[in-house]
N, CA, C and O atoms as a GROMACS GRO file, in nm:
protein
  396
    1UNK      N    1   0.083  -0.117   0.000
    1UNK     CA    2   0.000   0.000   0.000
    1UNK      C    3   0.089   0.125   0.000
    1UNK      O    4   0.174   0.139   0.088
    2UNK      N    5   0.070   0.213  -0.095
    2UNK     CA    6   0.154   0.332  -0.104
    2UNK      C    7   0.088   0.448  -0.030
    2UNK      O    8  -0.034   0.460  -0.023
    3UNK      N    9   0.174   0.532   0.022
    3UNK     CA   10   0.126   0.652   0.093
    3UNK      C   11   0.097   0.761  -0.008
    3UNK      O   12   0.168   0.775  -0.108
    4UNK      N   13  -0.007   0.838   0.018
    4UNK     CA   14  -0.032   0.953  -0.067
    4UNK      C   15   0.053   1.069  -0.014
    4UNK      O   16   0.081   1.075   0.105
    5UNK      N   17   0.092   1.161  -0.102
    5UNK     CA   18   0.178   1.272  -0.059
    5UNK      C   19   0.106   1.360   0.043
    5UNK      O   20  -0.016   1.380   0.038
    6UNK      N   21   0.185   1.413   0.135
    6UNK     CA   22   0.133   1.506   0.233
    6UNK      C   23   0.154   1.646   0.179
    6UNK      O   24   0.265   1.683   0.142
    7UNK      N   25   0.048   1.724   0.174
    7UNK     CA   26   0.057   1.862   0.127
    7UNK      C   27   0.060   1.955   0.247
    7UNK      O   28  -0.032   1.956   0.328
    8UNK      N   29   0.167   2.033   0.257
    8UNK     CA   30   0.180   2.128   0.366
    8UNK      C   31   0.197   2.267   0.307
    8UNK      O   32   0.254   2.283   0.200
    9UNK      N   33   0.146   2.369   0.377
    9UNK     CA   34   0.162   2.505   0.326
    9UNK      C   35   0.309   2.546   0.330
    9UNK      O   36   0.381   2.515   0.425
   10UNK      N   37   0.353   2.615   0.228
   10UNK     CA   38   0.491   2.665   0.223
   10UNK      C   39   0.486   2.812   0.263
   10UNK      O   40   0.475   2.901   0.179
   11UNK      N   41   0.496   2.835   0.394
   11UNK     CA   42   0.486   2.971   0.447
   11UNK      C   43   0.603   3.006   0.538
   11UNK      O   44   0.602   3.111   0.603
   12UNK      N   45   0.703   2.920   0.543
   12UNK     CA   46   0.820   2.947   0.626
   12UNK      C   47   0.813   2.888   0.765
   12UNK      O   48   0.904   2.910   0.846
   13UNK      N   49   0.706   2.814   0.796
   13UNK     CA   50   0.694   2.748   0.926
   13UNK      C   51   0.650   2.605   0.902
   13UNK      O   52   0.551   2.579   0.834
   14UNK      N   53   0.725   2.511   0.960
   14UNK     CA   54   0.688   2.371   0.948
   14UNK      C   55   0.692   2.307   1.086
   14UNK      O   56   0.788   2.325   1.162
   15UNK      N   57   0.588   2.232   1.118
   15UNK     CA   58   0.577   2.162   1.245
   15UNK      C   59   0.604   2.014   1.217
   15UNK      O   60   0.525   1.947   1.149
   16UNK      N   61   0.712   1.963   1.271
   16UNK     CA   62   0.752   1.825   1.244
   16UNK      C   63   0.673   1.722   1.323
   16UNK      O   64   0.690   1.602   1.301
   17UNK      N   65   0.588   1.766   1.414
   17UNK     CA   66   0.509   1.672   1.494
   17UNK      C   67   0.414   1.588   1.408
   17UNK      O   68   0.371   1.481   1.452
   18UNK      N   69   0.382   1.634   1.289
   18UNK     CA   70   0.289   1.561   1.203
   18UNK      C   71   0.358   1.455   1.116
   18UNK      O   72   0.292   1.386   1.038
   19UNK      N   73   0.490   1.442   1.130
   19UNK     CA   74   0.566   1.348   1.049
   19UNK      C   75   0.630   1.242   1.137
   19UNK      O   76   0.658   1.265   1.255
   20UNK      N   77   0.652   1.126   1.079
   20UNK     CA   78   0.723   1.019   1.150
   20UNK      C   79   0.869   1.063   1.169
   20UNK      O   80   0.927   1.123   1.078
   21UNK      N   81   0.929   1.033   1.284
   21UNK     CA   82   1.068   1.074   1.308
   21UNK      C   83   1.165   1.030   1.199
   21UNK      O   84   1.260   1.102   1.167
   22UNK      N   85   1.143   0.913   1.140
   22UNK     CA   86   1.236   0.865   1.036
   22UNK      C   87   1.225   0.948   0.908
   22UNK      O   88   1.314   0.942   0.823
   23UNK      N   89   1.118   1.027   0.893
   23UNK     CA   90   1.100   1.112   0.775
   23UNK      C   91   1.160   1.252   0.794
   23UNK      O   92   1.167   1.330   0.699
   24UNK      N   93   1.202   1.284   0.915
   24UNK     CA   94   1.244   1.420   0.949
   24UNK      C   95   1.349   1.476   0.854
   24UNK      O   96   1.333   1.587   0.802
   25UNK      N   97   1.456   1.404   0.831
   25UNK     CA   98   1.564   1.454   0.746
   25UNK      C   99   1.517   1.489   0.607
   25UNK      O  100   1.549   1.596   0.556
   26UNK      N  101   1.443   1.400   0.546
   26UNK     CA  102   1.395   1.423   0.409
   26UNK      C  103   1.294   1.539   0.405
   26UNK      O  104   1.297   1.620   0.313
   27UNK      N  105   1.206   1.546   0.504
   27UNK     CA  106   1.105   1.652   0.509
   27UNK      C  107   1.173   1.789   0.522
   27UNK      O  108   1.138   1.882   0.450
   28UNK      N  109   1.269   1.800   0.613
   28UNK     CA  110   1.339   1.928   0.633
   28UNK      C  111   1.414   1.967   0.505
   28UNK      O  112   1.406   2.082   0.462
   29UNK      N  113   1.485   1.873   0.445
   29UNK     CA  114   1.559   1.900   0.322
   29UNK      C  115   1.467   1.952   0.213
   29UNK      O  116   1.495   2.055   0.151
   30UNK      N  117   1.358   1.883   0.188
   30UNK     CA  118   1.265   1.923   0.083
   30UNK      C  119   1.198   2.057   0.115
   30UNK      O  120   1.181   2.141   0.026
   31UNK      N  121   1.161   2.078   0.241
   31UNK     CA  122   1.094   2.202   0.278
   31UNK      C  123   1.188   2.322   0.257
   31UNK      O  124   1.144   2.426   0.206
   32UNK      N  125   1.313   2.309   0.296
   32UNK     CA  126   1.408   2.419   0.275
   32UNK      C  127   1.427   2.449   0.127
   32UNK      O  128   1.434   2.565   0.088
   33UNK      N  129   1.436   2.345   0.045
   33UNK     CA  130   1.451   2.365  -0.099
   33UNK      C  131   1.333   2.441  -0.157
   33UNK      O  132   1.351   2.534  -0.236
   34UNK      N  133   1.212   2.403  -0.119
   34UNK     CA  134   1.092   2.468  -0.172
   34UNK      C  135   1.082   2.612  -0.120
   34UNK      O  136   1.047   2.702  -0.196
   35UNK      N  137   1.114   2.634   0.008
   35UNK     CA  138   1.111   2.770   0.062
   35UNK      C  139   1.207   2.860  -0.015
   35UNK      O  140   1.172   2.973  -0.050
   36UNK      N  141   1.326   2.810  -0.043
   36UNK     CA  142   1.423   2.888  -0.118
   36UNK      C  143   1.370   2.923  -0.257
   36UNK      O  144   1.384   3.036  -0.303
   37UNK      N  145   1.310   2.825  -0.323
   37UNK     CA  146   1.254   2.848  -0.457
   37UNK      C  147   1.144   2.954  -0.453
   37UNK      O  148   1.126   3.028  -0.550
   38UNK      N  149   1.071   2.961  -0.343
   38UNK     CA  150   0.962   3.057  -0.331
   38UNK      C  151   1.009   3.192  -0.276
   38UNK      O  152   0.928   3.282  -0.258
   39UNK      N  153   1.138   3.206  -0.250
   39UNK     CA  154   1.192   3.333  -0.201
   39UNK      C  155   1.178   3.353  -0.051
   39UNK      O  156   1.192   3.465  -0.003
   40UNK      N  157   1.152   3.248   0.022
   40UNK     CA  158   1.141   3.257   0.168
   40UNK      C  159   1.282   3.239   0.225
   40UNK      O  160   1.343   3.134   0.204
   41UNK      N  161   1.332   3.338   0.295
   41UNK     CA  162   1.470   3.333   0.343
   41UNK      C  163   1.483   3.299   0.491
   41UNK      O  164   1.593   3.270   0.538
   42UNK      N  165   1.373   3.302   0.564
   42UNK     CA  166   1.376   3.267   0.706
   42UNK      C  167   1.269   3.161   0.733
   42UNK      O  168   1.152   3.181   0.702
   43UNK      N  169   1.312   3.050   0.790
   43UNK     CA  170   1.224   2.936   0.811
   43UNK      C  171   1.226   2.897   0.958
   43UNK      O  172   1.332   2.892   1.020
   44UNK      N  173   1.109   2.870   1.014
   44UNK     CA  174   1.101   2.819   1.151
   44UNK      C  175   1.062   2.672   1.144
   44UNK      O  176   0.962   2.634   1.084
   45UNK      N  177   1.146   2.590   1.207
   45UNK     CA  178   1.121   2.446   1.213
   45UNK      C  179   1.084   2.411   1.356
   45UNK      O  180   1.166   2.423   1.447
   46UNK      N  181   0.960   2.369   1.376
   46UNK     CA  182   0.912   2.333   1.510
   46UNK      C  183   0.936   2.184   1.530
   46UNK      O  184   0.879   2.100   1.460
   47UNK      N  185   1.020   2.153   1.626
   47UNK     CA  186   1.055   2.013   1.654
   47UNK      C  187   1.017   1.971   1.794
   47UNK      O  188   1.022   1.852   1.826
   48UNK      N  189   0.980   2.064   1.879
   48UNK     CA  190   0.944   2.034   2.017
   48UNK      C  191   1.066   2.024   2.106
   48UNK      O  192   1.180   2.028   2.059
   49UNK      N  193   1.041   2.013   2.234
   49UNK     CA  194   1.150   2.007   2.333
   49UNK      C  195   1.187   1.863   2.363
   49UNK      O  196   1.298   1.820   2.329
   50UNK      N  197   1.100   1.789   2.424
   50UNK     CA  198   1.124   1.648   2.451
   50UNK      C  199   1.265   1.617   2.498
   50UNK      O  200   1.323   1.689   2.579
   51UNK      N  201   1.320   1.509   2.445
   51UNK     CA  202   1.457   1.468   2.478
   51UNK      C  203   1.559   1.523   2.379
   51UNK      O  204   1.678   1.498   2.393
   52UNK      N  205   1.513   1.597   2.281
   52UNK     CA  206   1.604   1.661   2.186
   52UNK      C  207   1.642   1.577   2.066
   52UNK      O  208   1.730   1.614   1.989
   53UNK      N  209   1.576   1.463   2.048
   53UNK     CA  210   1.610   1.375   1.936
   53UNK      C  211   1.581   1.442   1.802
   53UNK      O  212   1.666   1.444   1.714
   54UNK      N  213   1.459   1.498   1.786
   54UNK     CA  214   1.424   1.565   1.660
   54UNK      C  215   1.512   1.687   1.638
   54UNK      O  216   1.556   1.713   1.526
   55UNK      N  217   1.539   1.764   1.745
   55UNK     CA  218   1.622   1.883   1.732
   55UNK      C  219   1.760   1.844   1.679
   55UNK      O  220   1.813   1.910   1.590
   56UNK      N  221   1.818   1.739   1.733
   56UNK     CA  222   1.951   1.696   1.687
   56UNK      C  223   1.946   1.648   1.541
   56UNK      O  224   2.040   1.673   1.465
   57UNK      N  225   1.840   1.582   1.504
   57UNK     CA  226   1.826   1.538   1.364
   57UNK      C  227   1.816   1.660   1.272
   57UNK      O  228   1.882   1.665   1.168
   58UNK      N  229   1.735   1.757   1.312
   58UNK     CA  230   1.720   1.880   1.233
   58UNK      C  231   1.855   1.950   1.221
   58UNK      O  232   1.894   1.990   1.111
   59UNK      N  233   1.926   1.966   1.331
   59UNK     CA  234   2.055   2.035   1.327
   59UNK      C  235   2.155   1.962   1.237
   59UNK      O  236   2.235   2.025   1.168
   60UNK      N  237   2.151   1.830   1.239
   60UNK     CA  238   2.239   1.752   1.153
   60UNK      C  239   2.212   1.782   1.005
   60UNK      O  240   2.306   1.797   0.926
   61UNK      N  241   2.085   1.790   0.969
   61UNK     CA  242   2.048   1.823   0.830
   61UNK      C  243   2.092   1.965   0.797
   61UNK      O  244   2.147   1.989   0.690
   62UNK      N  245   2.067   2.058   0.888
   62UNK     CA  246   2.099   2.199   0.863
   62UNK      C  247   2.249   2.222   0.846
   62UNK      O  248   2.290   2.304   0.764
   63UNK      N  249   2.330   2.150   0.921
   63UNK     CA  250   2.476   2.169   0.914
   63UNK      C  251   2.533   2.131   0.778
   63UNK      O  252   2.637   2.184   0.738
   64UNK      N  253   2.467   2.042   0.707
   64UNK     CA  254   2.521   1.999   0.578
   64UNK      C  255   2.437   2.046   0.458
   64UNK      O  256   2.471   2.017   0.344
   65UNK      N  257   2.328   2.117   0.484
   65UNK     CA  258   2.241   2.160   0.374
   65UNK      C  259   2.305   2.278   0.300
   65UNK      O  260   2.342   2.377   0.364
   66UNK      N  261   2.318   2.270   0.169
   66UNK     CA  262   2.387   2.376   0.094
   66UNK      C  263   2.317   2.512   0.092
   66UNK      O  264   2.381   2.613   0.064
   67UNK      N  265   2.189   2.517   0.122
   67UNK     CA  266   2.117   2.645   0.120
   67UNK      C  267   2.117   2.717   0.254
   67UNK      O  268   2.073   2.832   0.261
   68UNK      N  269   2.164   2.652   0.359
   68UNK     CA  270   2.157   2.711   0.494
   68UNK      C  271   2.274   2.805   0.517
   68UNK      O  272   2.390   2.767   0.510
   69UNK      N  273   2.239   2.930   0.545
   69UNK     CA  274   2.338   3.032   0.579
   69UNK      C  275   2.374   3.019   0.727
   69UNK      O  276   2.491   3.018   0.763
   70UNK      N  277   2.271   3.009   0.812
   70UNK     CA  278   2.291   2.992   0.956
   70UNK      C  279   2.160   2.946   1.018
   70UNK      O  280   2.056   2.946   0.953
   71UNK      N  281   2.169   2.907   1.145
   71UNK     CA  282   2.048   2.871   1.220
   71UNK      C  283   2.072   2.893   1.368
   71UNK      O  284   2.186   2.897   1.414
   72UNK      N  285   1.962   2.907   1.442
   72UNK     CA  286   1.971   2.929   1.587
   72UNK      C  287   1.842   2.880   1.652
   72UNK      O  288   1.740   2.863   1.585
   73UNK      N  289   1.849   2.857   1.779
   73UNK     CA  290   1.730   2.819   1.854
   73UNK      C  291   1.638   2.940   1.863
   73UNK      O  292   1.684   3.053   1.880
   74UNK      N  293   1.509   2.917   1.851
   74UNK     CA  294   1.410   3.025   1.859
   74UNK      C  295   1.410   3.084   1.998
   74UNK      O  296   1.408   3.011   2.097
   75UNK      N  297   1.414   3.214   2.007
   75UNK     CA  298   1.412   3.284   2.136
   75UNK      C  299   1.271   3.328   2.175
   75UNK      O  300   1.252   3.391   2.279
   76UNK      N  301   1.173   3.296   2.092
   76UNK     CA  302   1.035   3.336   2.116
   76UNK      C  303   0.966   3.246   2.217
   76UNK      O  304   1.032   3.178   2.295
   77UNK      N  305   0.834   3.246   2.214
   77UNK     CA  306   0.756   3.169   2.311
   77UNK      C  307   0.782   3.019   2.306
   77UNK      O  308   0.759   2.949   2.405
   78UNK      N  309   0.830   2.969   2.195
   78UNK     CA  310   0.854   2.825   2.185
   78UNK      C  311   0.982   2.784   2.256
   78UNK      O  312   1.008   2.665   2.275
   79UNK      N  313   1.063   2.883   2.296
   79UNK     CA  314   1.189   2.850   2.361
   79UNK      C  315   1.275   2.769   2.269
   79UNK      O  316   1.287   2.801   2.150
   80UNK      N  317   1.335   2.664   2.320
   80UNK     CA  318   1.422   2.582   2.235
   80UNK      C  319   1.346   2.469   2.168
   80UNK      O  320   1.406   2.369   2.129
   81UNK      N  321   1.213   2.483   2.155
   81UNK     CA  322   1.132   2.384   2.085
   81UNK      C  323   1.122   2.410   1.936
   81UNK      O  324   1.052   2.340   1.864
   82UNK      N  325   1.195   2.512   1.889
   82UNK     CA  326   1.195   2.544   1.746
   82UNK      C  327   1.332   2.599   1.708
   82UNK      O  328   1.405   2.653   1.792
   83UNK      N  329   1.365   2.583   1.581
   83UNK     CA  330   1.490   2.635   1.527
   83UNK      C  331   1.458   2.728   1.413
   83UNK      O  332   1.375   2.697   1.327
   84UNK      N  333   1.524   2.844   1.411
   84UNK     CA  334   1.507   2.942   1.304
   84UNK      C  335   1.625   2.926   1.209
   84UNK      O  336   1.741   2.923   1.251
   85UNK      N  337   1.594   2.916   1.081
   85UNK     CA  338   1.695   2.891   0.977
   85UNK      C  339   1.697   3.009   0.881
   85UNK      O  340   1.592   3.059   0.839
   86UNK      N  341   1.816   3.054   0.845
   86UNK     CA  342   1.834   3.160   0.746
   86UNK      C  343   1.895   3.098   0.622
   86UNK      O  344   1.999   3.032   0.628
   87UNK      N  345   1.828   3.119   0.508
   87UNK     CA  346   1.871   3.058   0.383
   87UNK      C  347   1.953   3.153   0.299
   87UNK      O  348   1.934   3.274   0.304
   88UNK      N  349   2.045   3.097   0.221
   88UNK     CA  350   2.128   3.174   0.129
   88UNK      C  351   2.047   3.218   0.008
   88UNK      O  352   1.936   3.170  -0.016
   89UNK      N  353   2.104   3.311  -0.066
   89UNK     CA  354   2.047   3.348  -0.194
   89UNK      C  355   1.946   3.460  -0.192
   89UNK      O  356   1.886   3.491  -0.294
   90UNK      N  357   1.926   3.520  -0.077
   90UNK     CA  358   1.827   3.628  -0.068
   90UNK      C  359   1.895   3.762  -0.041
   90UNK      O  360   1.836   3.852   0.018
   91UNK      N  361   2.022   3.774  -0.086
   91UNK     CA  362   2.094   3.900  -0.069
   91UNK      C  363   2.158   3.913   0.068
   91UNK      O  364   2.219   4.016   0.097
   92UNK      N  365   2.148   3.811   0.153
   92UNK     CA  366   2.207   3.818   0.287
   92UNK      C  367   2.340   3.743   0.293
   92UNK      O  368   2.403   3.738   0.399
   93UNK      N  369   2.383   3.684   0.182
   93UNK     CA  370   2.504   3.602   0.184
   93UNK      C  371   2.625   3.680   0.233
   93UNK      O  372   2.714   3.622   0.294
   94UNK      N  373   2.630   3.809   0.207
   94UNK     CA  374   2.745   3.887   0.248
   94UNK      C  375   2.754   3.898   0.399
   94UNK      O  376   2.858   3.938   0.452
   95UNK      N  377   2.646   3.865   0.470
   95UNK     CA  378   2.645   3.869   0.616
   95UNK      C  379   2.661   3.729   0.674
   95UNK      O  380   2.618   3.703   0.786
   96UNK      N  381   2.721   3.641   0.600
   96UNK     CA  382   2.728   3.500   0.640
   96UNK      C  383   2.783   3.485   0.781
   96UNK      O  384   2.884   3.546   0.818
   97UNK      N  385   2.714   3.403   0.857
   97UNK     CA  386   2.752   3.375   0.994
   97UNK      C  387   2.795   3.230   1.006
   97UNK      O  388   2.754   3.146   0.928
   98UNK      N  389   2.877   3.203   1.102
   98UNK     CA  390   2.923   3.067   1.128
   98UNK      C  391   2.811   2.988   1.193
   98UNK      O  392   2.735   3.041   1.274
   99UNK      N  393   2.800   2.860   1.158
   99UNK     CA  394   2.702   2.771   1.219
   99UNK      C  395   2.769   2.700   1.334
   99UNK      O  396   2.706   2.619   1.402
   0.00000   0.00000   0.00000
């Protein structure tokens, strides 16, 4: 039995709670690619707090993703339950920060 594709809005915010943990890497990779194509330069990835397993998976993907300029833990109401990602190619490359 094949799965039907999941359609999610491309608005710069993705909540990983709706995906199986084993899909996290592929989902984050594809979402960042589509956001970049749509001109979205700042992305919030909601992974939750828990034991940090999803957060570490997300960070692993972000560290090697070619479109990622930098990322940081969200300082907003979600605390460290979300990561904010800045993508290259939107005129901010000259301000490149270390990850």
